[in-house]
C-alpha positions in Angstrom: 5.6 5.7 -12.0 9.0 7.0 -11.0 11.3 7.9 -13.8 14.6 6.0 -13.3 17.8 8.0 -13.6 21.3 6.6 -13.8 22.7 8.1 -10.6 26.4 8.3 -10.0 27.6 5.2 -8.1 29.0 7.6 -5.4 25.5 8.6 -4.5 24.4 5.1 -3.4 22.1 5.5 -0.4 22.9 3.7 2.8 19.7 1.8 3.7 18.7 0.0 6.9 15.8 -2.4 7.3 13.7 -2.1 10.5 12.0 -5.4 11.1 13.0 -8.7 9.4 9.9 -10.8 9.8 7.3 -12.0 7.2 6.4 -8.6 5.9 10.1 -7.9 5.1 10.3 -10.9 2.8 8.9 -8.9 -0.2 11.4 -6.1 0.3 14.6 -8.0 1.0 15.2 -9.6 -2.4 14.4 -6.3 -4.2 16.7 -4.3 -2.0 19.4 -6.8 -2.9 18.7 -6.3 -6.6 18.9 -2.5 -6.4 22.6 -2.3 -5.6 23.0 0.6 -8.1 20.8 2.7 -5.7 21.2 1.2 -2.2 24.0 0.1 0.0 22.2 -2.3 2.4 24.2 -1.5 5.7 22.1 -3.0 8.5 19.0 -4.9 9.7 17.4 -4.3 13.0 14.9 -6.7 14.7 14.0 -7.2 18.3 14.2 -10.9 17.7 18.0 -11.6 17.7 17.7 -14.9 15.8 15.7 -13.3 13.0 18.0 -10.3 12.8 21.2 -12.4 12.7 19.8 -14.9 10.1 18.7 -12.1 7.8 21.9 -10.2 8.1 24.0 -13.4 7.3 21.8 -14.1 4.3 22.2 -10.7 2.8 25.8 -9.9 4.0 25.0 -7.0 6.3 25.2 -6.0 9.9 22.5 -6.8 12.5 21.1 -5.1 15.6 18.3 -5.7 18.1 18.4 -2.1 19.4 17.4 0.6 17.0 19.1 3.3 19.1 22.4 1.5 19.0 22.1 1.0 15.2 21.4 4.7 14.6 24.4 5.6 16.8 26.8 3.3 15.1 25.7 3.4 11.5 25.6 6.1 8.9 22.0 5.7 7.5 20.3 7.7 4.7 17.1 5.7 4.5 15.3 3.3 6.8 12.7 0.8 5.6 10.2 0.1 8.3 8.5 -3.2 7.9 7.3 -3.8 11.5 3.7 -4.2 12.6 1.5 -1.1 12.0 1.1 -0.3 15.7 4.9 0.5 15.9 5.2 2.7 12.8 4.6 6.1 14.4 7.1 5.5 17.2 9.9 4.2 14.9 9.3 6.8 12.2 9.4 9.7 14.7 12.7 8.4 16.2 14.2 8.1 12.8 13.0 11.6 11.7 14.5 13.2 14.8 17.8 11.6 13.8 17.6 13.0 10.3 17.0 9.6 8.6 14.6 9.5 5.6 11.8 6.9 5.8 9.8 4.4 3.8 7.2 2.8 5.9 5.0 -0.3 5.3 1.3 0.1 5.2 -0.8 1.4 6.7 1.0 4.6 7.6 -0.2 4.2 11.2 -3.0 2.8 13.3 -5.0 6.1 13.6 -4.9 9.5 12.0 -3.5 11.3 15.1 -0.5 8.8 15.1 -0.1 9.4 11.3 -0.1 13.1 11.9 2.7 12.7 14.4 4.8 10.9 11.8 4.1 13.6 9.2 4.8 16.4 11.6 8.1 14.9 12.7 9.2 14.3 9.1 8.4 17.9 8.2 10.1 19.5 11.2 13.3 17.5 10.6 13.3 18.0 6.8 13.0 14.2 6.3 11.3 12.5 3.3 8.5 10.2 4.3 7.2 7.6 1.8 4.5 4.9 2.5 4.9 1.6 0.7 1.4 1.5 -0.7 1.8 -1.0 -3.5 -1.7 -1.6 -4.9 -1.9 1.3 -7.3 1.7 0.5 -8.3 0.7 -2.9 -9.6 1.3 -3.0 -13.4 -2.4 -3.9 -14.0 -3.6 -1.0 -11.9 -1.2 1.4 -13.7 -2.6 0.1 -16.9 -6.2 0.6 -15.8 -5.5 4.2 -14.9 -3.9 4.7 -18.4 -7.0 3.2 -20.1 -9.1 5.7 -18.1 -6.9 8.6 -18.9 -7.1 7.8 -22.6 -10.9 8.0 -22.3 -11.3 4.5 -23.7 -14.4 3.9 -21.5 -15.5 7.5 -21.4 -15.9 9.3 -18.0 -15.7 7.1 -14.9 -19.0 7.1 -13.0 -18.7 4.1 -10.7 -16.1 1.7 -9.3 -16.6 -1.7 -7.6 -14.1 -3.4 -5.3 -16.0 -6.6 -4.2 -13.9 -9.4 -2.6 -10.7 -7.7 -3.7 -8.2 -5.4 -1.9 -9.1 -4.5 1.6 -8.8 -1.8 4.2 -6.3 1.0 3.3 -5.3 -1.0 0.2 -8.9 -1.0 -1.0 -9.3 2.7 -0.3 -6.2 3.5 -2.3 -7.2 1.3 -5.3 -10.7 2.8 -5.4 -9.5 6.4 -5.0 -7.0 6.1 -7.7 -9.4 4.6 -10.2 -12.2 7.0 -9.2 -9.8 9.9 -9.7 -11.2 12.1 -7.0 -11.1 12.8 -3.3 -13.5 11.1 -0.8 -16.5 13.3 0.0 -19.0 11.2 1.9 -18.7 7.6 3.3 -21.2 5.1 4.5 -20.2 1.8 6.1 -21.7 -1.3 7.7 -19.8 -4.1 9.4 -20.5 -7.3 11.3 -18.6 -10.2 12.9 -19.6 -13.8 12.9 -18.1 -16.8 14.6 -16.8 -19.4 12.2 -15.1 -22.8 12.4 -11.4 -22.2 13.5 -9.2 -22.1 10.4 -5.6 -21.2 9.6 -4.9 -19.4 6.3 -1.9 -19.7 3.9 0.1 -17.1 5.9 -0.3 -19.1 9.1 -2.9 -16.6 10.6 -5.6 -18.2 12.8 -9.2 -17.1 12.3 -12.2 -17.8 14.5 -14.4 -14.9 13.3 -15.4 -13.5 10.0 -15.0 -9.7 10.2 -16.9 -8.2 7.3 -17.3 -4.6 6.1 -19.2 -3.0 3.2 -18.9 0.6 2.2 -20.2 3.3 -0.2 -17.8 6.1 -1.0 -18.8 9.2 -2.8 -16.0 11.3 -4.4 -15.7 15.0 -5.1 -15.9 14.4 -8.9 -19.2 12.5 -8.7 -17.8 9.0 -8.9 -19.3 6.4 -6.5 -17.4 3.3 -5.2 -18.8 0.2 -3.7 -16.5 -1.8 -1.4 -16.8 -5.3 0.2 -14.1 -7.0 2.2 -13.5 -9.4 5.1 -10.5 -11.0 6.9 -11.4 -14.3 5.3 -11.3 -12.8 1.8 -7.8 -11.6 2.6 -6.8 -15.0 4.0 -8.4 -16.8 1.1 -10.1 -19.4 3.4 -13.5 -21.1 3.5 -14.0 -20.2 -0.2 -14.1 -16.4 0.6 -13.1 -14.2 -2.3 -14.4 -16.6 -5.0 -16.9 -13.9 -5.9 -14.5 -11.2 -7.0 -15.6 -8.1 -8.9 -13.1 -5.3 -9.6 -14.9 -3.1 -12.1 -14.8 0.4 -13.4 -18.0 1.6 -15.1 -17.6 4.5 -17.6 -20.0 6.4 -19.8 -19.0 4.4 -22.9 -17.4 1.2 -21.6 -16.3 -0.8 -18.6 -13.1 -2.3 -17.2 -13.6 -5.7 -15.6 -10.4 -7.0 -14.0 -8.0 -7.2 -17.0 -10.7 -6.9 -19.7 -11.7 -3.6 -21.3 -15.3 -3.6 -22.8 -16.2 -1.1 -25.5 -19.3 -1.1 -27.8 -18.8 -1.0 -31.6 -20.7 1.8 -33.3 -23.0 -0.6 -35.1 -24.1 -2.1 -31.8 -24.9 1.1 -29.9 -28.6 0.9 -30.8 -28.9 -2.8 -31.6 -28.5 -4.2 -28.1 -25.4 -2.3 -26.9 -23.4 -5.5 -26.8 -19.7 -4.9 -26.0 -16.5 -6.4 -27.2 -14.2 -7.4 -24.4 -10.5 -7.0 -25.1 -8.0 -8.5 -22.7 -5.0 -6.5 -21.5 -2.1 -8.6 -22.7 1.3 -9.1 -21.0 4.3 -9.0 -23.2 7.2 -10.9 -21.6 10.9 -10.7 -22.1 13.8 -13.0 -20.9 16.1 -11.2 -18.5 18.9 -13.2 -16.9 16.9 -16.4 -17.4 13.7 -15.1 -16.0 10.5 -14.2 -17.8 9.8 -10.5 -16.9 6.9 -8.3 -17.9 8.1 -6.0 -20.6 4.9 -4.2 -21.1 1.1 -4.4 -20.9 -0.9 -3.7 -24.1 -4.4 -3.1 -25.1 -4.6 -3.7 -28.8 -6.9 -1.0 -30.0 -6.1 1.8 -32.5 -3.9 3.4 -31.4 -2.8 0.8 -28.8 -2.6 1.7 -25.1 0.7 0.6 -23.6 2.2 0.5 -20.1 6.0 -0.1 -20.2 8.0 -1.6 -17.3 10.8 0.9 -16.5 12.6 -1.6 -14.2 13.3 -4.5 -16.5 17.1 -4.3 -15.7 16.3 -5.7 -12.2 15.0 -9.0 -13.6 12.0 -9.1 -11.2 8.3 -8.9 -11.5 7.9 -7.3 -8.1 7.5 -4.0 -10.0 5.5 -2.3 -7.2 8.2 -3.0 -4.6 10.9 -1.6 -6.9 8.8 1.4 -7.6 8.1 2.3 -4.0 11.8 2.0 -3.1 12.7 4.0 -6.1 10.2 6.7 -5.0 12.0 7.3 -1.7 15.4 7.1 -3.3 14.5 9.7 -5.9 13.0 12.0 -3.3 16.2 11.9 -1.3 18.6 12.2 -4.2 16.7 15.0 -6.0 15.3 16.7 -2.9 11.8 16.2 -4.3 8.6 14.8 -2.8 7.8 11.0 -2.9 5.2 9.9 -5.4 2.7 8.7 -2.8 4.0 10.1 0.6 2.6 10.6 4.0 -0.3 12.8 3.0 -1.7 10.3 0.5 -1.2 7.5 3.1 -3.2 9.7 5.6 -6.1 10.1 3.1 -6.4 6.4 2.4 -6.1 5.5 6.1 -8.7 8.2 7.0 -11.1 6.8 4.4 -10.8 3.3 5.9 -11.2 4.6 9.5 -14.2 6.8 8.6 -15.9 3.8 7.0 -15.4 2.0 10.3 -16.8 4.9 12.3 -19.8 5.0 10.0 -20.4 1.3 10.6 -20.1 2.0 14.4 -22.9 4.6 14.0 -25.1 2.1 12.2 -24.3 3.1 8.6 -24.7 6.9 9.2 -23.2 8.9 6.3 -20.1 10.8 7.4 -18.7 13.8 5.5 -15.0 13.6 4.6 -12.7 14.8 6.0 -14.1 14.3 9.5 -12.7 15.3 12.9 -10.1 13.0 14.3 -9.7 11.1 16.5 -13.2 9.6 15.9 -14.8 7.5 18.7 -13.6 4.4 16.7 -10.0 5.7 16.9 -10.3 6.5 20.6 -11.2 2.8 21.0 -8.2 1.9 19.0 -6.0 4.0 21.3 -7.7 2.4 24.4 -7.0 -1.1 23.1 -3.4 -0.1 22.3 -2.8 0.9 26.0 -4.3 -2.4 27.2 -2.3 -4.5 24.8 1.1 -2.9 25.2 0.8 -1.2 28.6 2.1 2.0 27.1 0.3 5.1 25.8 0.4 5.2 22.0 1.9 8.8 22.1 4.8 7.8 24.4 7.0 7.1 21.4 10.2 6.9 23.4 9.0 4.0 25.6 7.5 2.2 22.6 11.0 1.8 21.0 11.6 -1.1 23.4 8.2 -2.7 23.1 7.7 -6.0 21.3 5.0 -5.8 18.7 3.8 -9.3 17.7 3.9 -10.1 14.0 0.6 -10.9 12.3 
């Protein structure tokens, strides 16, 4: 969690938003709230109507050409919320122009493209943050605190069944496991289904499912299960949900912490489940999470450092605060490009293992994997441009999901 400082108003950072579609909707209200940190100077979207409407709503300038925007505006930080296929091209261009970057997830489509972003940022002394939000959720911060306090002993196993998927799932499991990936096994399959549209207006005709076993350097093992339909919450998928951390003396199941009273240890080993409780506070007429508490002795508490913004989108505030703090203090972002690379590589290695019929793959593996080569090939077919031709990609339209 980023420690908030009361920065001088003269240090407000000029921020531009790249991409104003659906994915931007979680960022825009928070950017508007963080006026003590950011001066929202411009929005850029290749869709003129979307760019103009967003700019008018938030009282800023709008552009459809990123090159023109960078020429005409003084920008400290750019927030990239375009589709993943475009991240590496936009980030490389921004870095070459000395603009610090926060990029939506995943960091890129493949590791070679992520490496290009990281390299450009380092060469141009630019800060690069990735807006991974799962481990920043208050409940996930609280779980990690319970683990660090040894309430359930030493972690030995983590389950993510029907929960966060892809790079998000890899991030959540890695943070709870507390180690680096060591060996990965994956299986995957696709099945035709009845055509269905989910709550985010995405159309599905196939169920793309994956299952993985991830071993970590500290001996923890994670089990992972996910599909596009679980993510879309359609056809009843995701109704079986297990997000569980098994320790040597207890278990965390979702928001309940199980520990065994001394008198029960050898009389059945029955646990007592204690729910992590939310303490709310009224801020500007809104009920905001003040803290999360586990009422044991002594209590375990996570406190919300961003109450003043009167929002429960704590993870979004936190990721934006991370890049701001890195720029203002000349420090490293809390998550950053390297962590984004690890979580993406874990997800891609699982896919490569599945492609090989579940063969275990040591981590880190050599990139690009054959699976990533296929991703690059599909990229060329889809956009008619090589994925490494970043200059040409700046004018390509990337369809929103």
